C-alpha positions as CSV (number, residue, x, y, z in Angstrom):
1,X,108.5,-61.2,25.7
2,X,107.6,-57.7,27.0
3,X,111.2,-57.5,28.3
4,X,112.6,-57.6,24.8
5,X,114.3,-54.2,24.2
6,X,114.0,-52.5,20.9
7,X,117.2,-52.0,18.9
8,X,115.8,-49.2,16.7
9,X,112.9,-46.7,16.9
10,X,110.9,-46.7,13.7
11,X,108.7,-43.8,12.8
12,X,105.0,-44.1,13.5
13,X,104.2,-44.3,9.7
14,X,106.8,-47.1,9.2
15,X,105.4,-49.0,12.2
16,X,101.8,-48.6,11.0
17,X,102.7,-49.6,7.5
18,X,104.5,-52.8,8.6
19,X,101.6,-53.8,10.9
20,X,99.1,-53.1,8.1
21,X,101.2,-55.2,5.7
22,X,101.4,-58.1,8.2
23,X,97.6,-58.1,8.8
24,X,97.0,-58.0,5.1
25,X,99.4,-60.8,4.3
26,X,97.8,-63.0,7.0
27,X,94.2,-62.2,6.4
28,X,94.3,-62.4,2.6
29,X,96.3,-65.7,2.7
30,X,93.8,-67.3,5.2
31,X,90.5,-65.9,4.0
32,X,91.0,-65.6,0.2
33,X,93.5,-68.4,-0.5
34,X,92.5,-70.8,2.3
35,X,96.1,-71.1,3.5
36,X,97.1,-72.5,6.8
37,X,98.3,-69.7,9.1
38,X,101.9,-70.9,9.3
39,X,102.9,-69.7,5.8
40,X,101.6,-66.1,6.0
41,X,103.2,-65.7,9.4
42,X,106.5,-67.0,8.0
43,X,106.2,-64.5,5.1
44,X,105.6,-61.8,7.7
45,X,108.7,-62.8,9.6
46,X,110.7,-62.6,6.4
47,X,109.2,-59.1,5.8
48,X,110.3,-58.0,9.2
49,X,113.8,-59.4,8.8
50,X,114.2,-57.5,5.5
51,X,113.0,-54.3,7.1
52,X,115.5,-54.8,9.9
53,X,118.4,-55.4,7.5
54,X,117.4,-52.3,5.5
55,X,117.6,-50.4,8.8
56,X,121.1,-51.8,9.3
57,X,120.1,-54.1,12.2
58,X,122.5,-57.0,12.3
59,X,121.1,-60.4,11.5
60,X,122.4,-61.7,14.8
61,X,120.2,-59.2,16.7
62,X,117.2,-60.1,14.5
63,X,117.8,-63.8,15.1
64,X,118.0,-63.1,18.8
65,X,114.6,-61.4,18.7
66,X,113.2,-64.5,17.0
67,X,114.7,-66.8,19.6
68,X,113.5,-64.7,22.5
69,X,110.0,-64.6,21.1
70,X,109.8,-68.3,20.6
71,X,111.3,-68.9,24.0
72,X,108.4,-67.1,25.6
73,X,106.1,-69.9,24.4
74,X,108.0,-73.0,25.4
75,X,105.8,-73.5,28.5
76,X,102.7,-73.5,26.3
77,X,104.4,-75.9,23.9
78,X,104.9,-78.5,26.6
79,X,101.4,-77.9,27.9
80,X,100.0,-78.6,24.4
81,X,102.0,-81.9,24.2
82,X,100.4,-83.0,27.5
83,X,97.0,-82.0,26.4
84,X,97.4,-84.2,23.3
85,X,98.4,-87.1,25.6
86,X,95.5,-86.3,27.9
87,X,93.0,-86.6,25.1
88,X,94.3,-89.9,23.8
89,X,94.7,-91.4,27.4
90,X,91.1,-90.3,28.2
91,X,89.9,-92.0,25.1
92,X,91.7,-95.3,25.8
93,X,90.5,-95.2,29.5
94,X,86.9,-94.6,28.5
95,X,86.7,-91.2,30.2
96,X,85.6,-89.2,27.2
97,X,83.3,-92.0,25.9
98,X,81.7,-92.2,29.4
99,X,81.2,-88.4,29.5
100,X,79.5,-88.5,26.1
101,X,77.3,-91.4,27.3
102,X,76.4,-89.5,30.5
103,X,75.7,-86.4,28.5
104,X,73.2,-88.2,26.3
105,X,71.4,-89.3,29.5
106,X,71.4,-85.8,30.9
107,X,71.1,-83.5,27.9
108,X,67.7,-82.2,26.9
109,X,68.0,-81.7,23.1
110,X,65.4,-78.9,23.3
111,X,67.8,-76.7,25.1
112,X,71.0,-78.3,23.8
113,X,73.1,-75.1,23.1
114,X,72.1,-73.5,26.4
115,X,73.0,-76.5,28.4
116,X,76.3,-76.9,26.6
117,X,77.1,-73.3,27.5
118,X,76.2,-73.7,31.2
119,X,78.0,-77.1,31.6
120,X,81.2,-75.9,30.0
121,X,81.1,-72.7,32.1
122,X,80.8,-74.8,35.3
123,X,83.6,-77.1,34.3
124,X,85.8,-74.1,33.2
125,X,85.3,-72.4,36.6
126,X,86.1,-75.6,38.4
127,X,89.3,-76.4,36.6
128,X,90.4,-72.9,35.6
129,X,91.5,-73.9,32.1
130,X,89.5,-73.0,28.9
131,X,91.7,-75.2,26.7
132,X,91.4,-78.2,28.9
133,X,87.6,-77.7,29.1
134,X,87.4,-77.6,25.3
135,X,89.6,-80.6,24.9
136,X,87.6,-82.8,27.3
137,X,84.0,-81.8,27.9
138,X,83.9,-79.8,24.6
139,X,85.0,-82.9,22.6
140,X,82.1,-84.8,24.2
141,X,79.5,-82.1,23.3
142,X,80.8,-81.7,19.8
143,X,80.3,-85.5,19.4
144,X,76.7,-85.3,20.6
145,X,76.0,-82.4,18.2
146,X,77.4,-84.5,15.3
147,X,75.1,-87.4,16.1
148,X,72.1,-85.2,16.5
149,X,72.8,-83.4,13.2
150,X,72.9,-80.1,15.0
151,X,74.9,-77.1,13.7
152,X,78.6,-77.7,14.7
153,X,79.4,-74.0,14.5
154,X,76.7,-73.0,17.1
155,X,77.8,-75.9,19.3
156,X,81.4,-74.9,19.1
157,X,80.4,-71.3,19.9
158,X,78.6,-72.4,23.0
159,X,81.5,-74.5,24.1
160,X,84.0,-71.7,23.5
161,X,81.7,-69.2,25.3
162,X,81.3,-71.4,28.3
163,X,84.9,-72.5,28.5
164,X,86.2,-68.9,28.4
165,X,83.6,-67.7,30.9
166,X,85.1,-70.3,33.3
167,X,88.6,-69.4,32.5
168,X,87.9,-65.7,33.1
169,X,86.0,-66.1,36.4
170,X,87.9,-69.0,38.0
171,X,90.4,-68.2,40.8
172,X,92.4,-71.2,39.5
173,X,92.9,-69.6,36.1
174,X,96.4,-68.5,35.1
175,X,95.0,-65.6,33.1
176,X,92.9,-64.4,36.0
177,X,95.8,-64.5,38.4
178,X,98.0,-62.9,35.8
179,X,95.7,-60.0,35.1
180,X,95.2,-59.2,38.8
181,X,98.9,-59.5,39.7
182,X,100.1,-57.3,36.9
183,X,98.2,-54.3,38.3
184,X,98.5,-55.3,42.0
185,X,94.8,-56.0,42.6
186,X,93.5,-58.7,45.0
187,X,92.4,-61.8,43.1
188,X,88.9,-62.0,44.5
189,X,88.4,-58.3,44.2
190,X,89.3,-58.6,40.6
191,X,86.9,-61.4,40.1
192,X,84.0,-59.6,41.8
193,X,84.7,-56.5,39.7
194,X,84.6,-58.5,36.5
195,X,81.1,-59.6,37.5
196,X,79.7,-56.2,36.3
197,X,80.5,-57.0,32.7
198,X,80.7,-60.8,32.8
199,X,77.3,-61.6,34.4
200,X,75.3,-59.5,31.8
201,X,77.3,-61.1,29.0
202,X,76.6,-64.6,30.5
203,X,72.8,-63.9,30.8
204,X,72.5,-62.5,27.3
205,X,74.5,-65.3,25.8
206,X,72.4,-67.9,27.7
207,X,69.2,-66.3,26.4
208,X,70.5,-66.4,22.8
209,X,71.6,-70.0,23.1
210,X,68.2,-70.9,24.5
211,X,66.4,-69.3,21.6
212,X,68.8,-71.0,19.1
213,X,68.4,-74.5,20.6
214,X,66.4,-76.9,18.4
215,X,63.2,-78.8,19.0
216,X,63.2,-82.5,19.7
217,X,62.3,-84.8,16.8
218,X,61.7,-88.6,16.8
219,X,64.6,-89.1,14.5
220,X,67.0,-87.3,16.9
221,X,65.7,-89.4,19.8
222,X,66.3,-92.6,17.8
223,X,69.8,-91.4,16.9
224,X,70.6,-90.9,20.6
225,X,69.5,-94.4,21.5
226,X,71.5,-95.9,18.6
227,X,74.6,-93.9,19.6
228,X,74.2,-94.9,23.3
229,X,74.0,-98.6,22.4
230,X,77.1,-98.2,20.2
231,X,79.0,-96.6,23.0
232,X,78.0,-99.3,25.4
233,X,79.3,-101.8,22.8
234,X,82.8,-100.4,23.1
235,X,83.1,-101.9,26.6
236,X,84.6,-98.6,27.9
237,X,81.5,-97.2,29.6
238,X,82.1,-97.7,33.4
239,X,81.7,-95.5,36.5
240,X,85.4,-95.8,37.3
241,X,86.5,-94.2,34.0
242,X,85.7,-90.8,35.5
243,X,88.5,-91.1,38.0
244,X,91.0,-89.3,35.7
245,X,88.5,-86.4,35.6
246,X,88.3,-86.4,39.4
247,X,92.1,-86.5,39.6
248,X,92.2,-83.4,37.3
249,X,89.7,-81.5,39.5
250,X,91.5,-82.4,42.8
251,X,95.0,-81.5,41.5
252,X,93.7,-78.2,40.1
253,X,92.0,-77.3,43.4
254,X,95.3,-78.1,45.1
255,X,97.0,-75.7,42.7
256,X,99.3,-78.3,41.3
257,X,101.0,-76.9,38.2
258,X,99.0,-77.5,35.0
259,X,101.6,-79.6,33.3
260,X,101.9,-82.0,36.3
261,X,98.1,-82.1,36.6
262,X,97.7,-83.1,33.0
263,X,100.5,-85.7,33.3
264,X,99.1,-87.3,36.5
265,X,95.6,-87.4,35.1
266,X,96.9,-89.1,31.9
267,X,98.9,-91.6,34.0
268,X,95.7,-92.5,36.0
269,X,93.8,-92.8,32.7
270,X,96.4,-95.2,31.2
271,X,96.2,-97.3,34.4
272,X,92.4,-97.4,34.3
273,X,92.4,-98.5,30.7
274,X,93.9,-101.9,31.7
275,X,90.7,-102.6,33.7
276,X,88.8,-103.2,30.5
277,X,91.4,-103.3,27.7
278,X,94.6,-105.3,27.2
279,X,97.3,-103.0,25.8
280,X,101.0,-103.8,25.4
281,X,103.5,-101.1,26.4
282,X,104.2,-100.5,22.7
283,X,100.5,-100.0,22.0
284,X,100.3,-97.5,24.9
285,X,103.2,-95.5,23.6
286,X,101.8,-95.5,20.0
287,X,98.4,-94.3,21.3
288,X,99.9,-91.5,23.4
289,X,102.0,-90.3,20.5
290,X,99.8,-90.9,17.5
291,X,96.3,-90.8,19.1
292,X,93.6,-93.3,19.9
293,X,92.0,-95.1,17.0
294,X,88.5,-96.5,17.4
295,X,87.7,-99.7,15.6
296,X,84.1,-100.4,16.6
297,X,83.0,-100.6,13.0
298,X,80.3,-97.9,13.6
299,X,81.4,-95.0,11.5
300,X,80.0,-92.2,13.7
301,X,81.5,-93.6,16.8
302,X,84.9,-94.3,15.2
303,X,85.0,-90.8,13.8
304,X,84.2,-89.3,17.3
305,X,86.6,-91.4,19.3
306,X,89.6,-91.4,17.0
307,X,91.6,-88.5,18.2
308,X,94.4,-87.2,20.5
309,X,98.1,-87.9,20.8
310,X,101.2,-85.7,20.9
311,X,101.3,-85.8,17.1
312,X,98.0,-84.1,16.8
313,X,99.4,-81.0,18.6
314,X,102.3,-80.5,16.1
315,X,100.3,-78.2,13.9
316,X,99.5,-76.0,17.0
317,X,103.0,-76.1,18.3
318,X,104.4,-75.0,14.9
319,X,102.0,-72.1,14.8
320,X,102.7,-71.0,18.4
321,X,106.4,-70.9,17.8
322,X,106.0,-69.0,14.5
323,X,103.5,-66.5,16.0
324,X,105.7,-65.8,19.0
325,X,108.8,-65.5,16.9
326,X,107.1,-62.8,14.9
327,X,106.1,-61.1,18.1
328,X,109.8,-61.2,19.2
329,X,110.8,-59.4,16.0
330,X,108.0,-56.8,16.4
331,X,109.4,-55.9,19.8
332,X,113.1,-56.1,18.7
333,X,112.4,-53.7,15.9
334,X,110.5,-51.3,18.2
335,X,107.3,-51.5,16.2
336,X,104.9,-52.4,19.0
337,X,106.5,-49.8,21.3
338,X,106.2,-47.0,18.7
339,X,102.5,-47.7,18.2
340,X,101.7,-47.8,21.9
341,X,103.6,-44.6,22.6
342,X,101.5,-42.8,19.9
343,X,98.3,-44.2,21.4
344,X,99.2,-43.1,25.0
345,X,99.5,-39.4,23.9
346,X,95.8,-39.4,22.9
347,X,94.4,-40.4,26.3
348,X,92.8,-37.6,28.2
349,X,89.6,-39.0,29.7
350,X,88.6,-42.3,31.5
351,X,86.5,-43.4,28.6
352,X,89.3,-42.9,26.1
353,X,91.8,-44.7,28.4
354,X,89.4,-47.7,28.7
355,X,88.7,-47.8,25.0
356,X,92.3,-47.5,24.0
357,X,93.4,-50.3,26.4
358,X,90.7,-52.6,25.2
359,X,91.6,-51.9,21.6
360,X,95.2,-52.5,22.4
361,X,94.5,-55.9,24.0
362,X,92.4,-56.8,21.0
363,X,95.0,-55.6,18.6
364,X,97.8,-57.6,20.2
365,X,95.6,-60.7,20.0
366,X,95.0,-60.1,16.3
367,X,98.6,-59.1,15.5
368,X,100.5,-61.6,17.5
369,X,97.9,-64.1,18.5
370,X,99.1,-64.5,22.1
371,X,96.7,-64.3,25.0
372,X,99.2,-63.8,27.8
373,X,101.1,-61.1,25.9
374,X,97.9,-59.1,25.3
375,X,97.4,-59.1,29.1
376,X,101.0,-58.4,30.0
377,X,101.6,-55.6,27.5
378,X,98.2,-53.9,28.0
379,X,98.7,-53.9,31.8
380,X,102.2,-52.6,31.6
381,X,101.4,-49.9,29.0
382,X,98.3,-48.5,30.5
383,X,98.7,-48.7,34.3
384,X,100.1,-45.2,34.5
385,X,97.4,-43.8,32.2
386,X,94.7,-45.3,34.5
387,X,96.3,-43.6,37.5
388,X,96.4,-40.3,35.7
389,X,92.7,-40.2,35.1
390,X,92.0,-41.5,38.6
391,X,90.8,-45.0,37.7
392,X,91.5,-47.8,40.2
393,X,93.7,-50.7,39.1
394,X,90.8,-53.2,39.1
395,X,89.3,-51.3,36.1
396,X,92.3,-52.1,34.1
397,X,92.5,-55.7,35.2
398,X,88.9,-56.2,34.1
399,X,89.5,-54.6,30.7
400,X,92.6,-56.9,30.3
401,X,90.4,-59.9,30.6
402,X,87.3,-58.6,28.8
403,X,89.3,-57.6,25.7
404,X,92.3,-59.9,26.1
405,X,91.5,-63.3,27.6
406,X,88.2,-63.9,25.8
407,X,89.2,-62.4,22.4
408,X,92.1,-64.8,21.7
409,X,89.8,-67.7,20.6
410,X,88.2,-65.4,18.1
411,X,91.4,-64.9,16.1
412,X,92.0,-67.7,13.5
413,X,95.8,-67.6,13.8
414,X,95.9,-67.3,17.6
415,X,97.1,-69.9,20.0
416,X,93.6,-70.6,21.3
417,X,91.9,-70.3,17.9
418,X,94.1,-72.9,16.3
419,X,94.0,-75.2,19.2
420,X,90.2,-75.1,19.4
421,X,89.9,-75.6,15.7
422,X,92.2,-78.6,15.9
423,X,90.4,-80.2,18.8
424,X,86.8,-79.6,17.9
425,X,87.2,-79.8,14.1
426,X,85.3,-76.5,13.6
427,X,87.2,-73.5,12.1
428,X,87.5,-70.3,14.0
429,X,85.7,-68.3,11.3
430,X,82.7,-70.7,11.6
431,X,82.2,-70.6,15.3
432,X,83.2,-66.9,15.8
433,X,79.7,-65.5,15.1
434,X,78.2,-67.8,17.7
435,X,80.8,-67.3,20.5
436,X,78.4,-64.7,22.0
437,X,80.0,-64.4,25.4
438,X,83.4,-63.7,23.9
439,X,81.9,-61.1,21.5
440,X,79.9,-59.4,24.2
441,X,82.6,-59.0,26.8
442,X,84.8,-56.4,25.0
443,X,81.7,-54.5,23.9
444,X,80.3,-54.2,27.4
445,X,83.6,-53.2,28.9
446,X,84.0,-50.3,26.4
447,X,80.3,-49.4,26.8
448,X,80.6,-49.1,30.6
449,X,83.7,-47.1,30.1
450,X,81.8,-44.5,28.1
451,X,78.8,-44.4,30.4
452,X,80.9,-44.4,33.6
453,X,78.8,-47.1,35.1
454,X,80.6,-49.7,37.3
455,X,83.8,-47.8,37.2
456,X,85.8,-47.4,40.4
457,X,87.9,-44.3,41.0
458,X,90.8,-43.8,43.4
459,X,90.1,-42.0,46.7
460,X,91.4,-38.6,45.4
461,X,89.3,-38.7,42.3
462,X,85.9,-39.5,43.9
């Protein structure tokens, strides 16, 4: 989307007024009137079209901006479809039920939130995908929290924190590779440099989750035993049901494209389901499209295991296309470019450059809701500014992840925010205060920018 050329150059006041109007429309609609994000984004698109027409921009050019913006997200759309299929196939194969059962055997309720954070972080680093981690291991943990009557918001915050730590620090992550490649920094040098902000954020978050973790009670232990017996009664708890998870890990390590990895893992899950269930081809197709429906008769288990399917992703897909279409219009009308050019003129010192680039990454996430665009646009816009103040490129790539990658799940109308809410059943506003790692990362990166600590300068600026 960053290659979309503007057809007009609005004044700074006009661009700022339009952005403020869009943010107001979206925030008021969602927070005050409890609207789904789709409608206010659609209203914002209409506002931008009207502005373009007033400025004598042809409707054909405006429509072209919409199409180009939406086109930038088609790879994500297909990925979401396959994640929906993956969840339903992992349900019917028993993979997720087995993960939940194993979790109940391994989890110590006294440190539940801390363990959730650590485990999701390990899985996230291993597979390099925050959304896949949330949709698989995260679903298992949210089920455990439900049974234990633990706060769902804190559990979701721990899941999101761990998953995005993994996504950020994994050499298999697309955002990590994207951030390093945009500014021409070696991948592993980029990861090592992120450790200066990421490790403190991880340690602080772990300590907070440890303090927030509840104490064990007899009632909770009884609930765990009851739930384990109910899961065993489904007939889906077997050692071989983890094979789809193993397939996912192996293909990810082999750097097989994410879409193919999800597809092959789903195929293996469907095949494994026939070892303990008898499905017709029609039933398999219905489950993959509409989701798995649990019929054990135990309300808690049925509520947990009934999920997945392509159909469950339609809400997310619709939002992604609308958000990216709005982004396409913002670029076509030159609004984003005007705002960025104004910001660049204010940058004189290393601290101001880092703060401005961090705020830009955050702003793009809030305005457009697109994680990759926040990385791409921030990297392209500020690379020359970092060079001017003598900062090495790996400083910029770190900021792009600290304020770009991990901020997206904190925005209610963002791609990640809506996806996580749909998969976990916890709204973004609810888990946001407890996503400590995601909240700390941008704060630390700006703080180190002002103190000068952990910054690397080019040879001529040492």
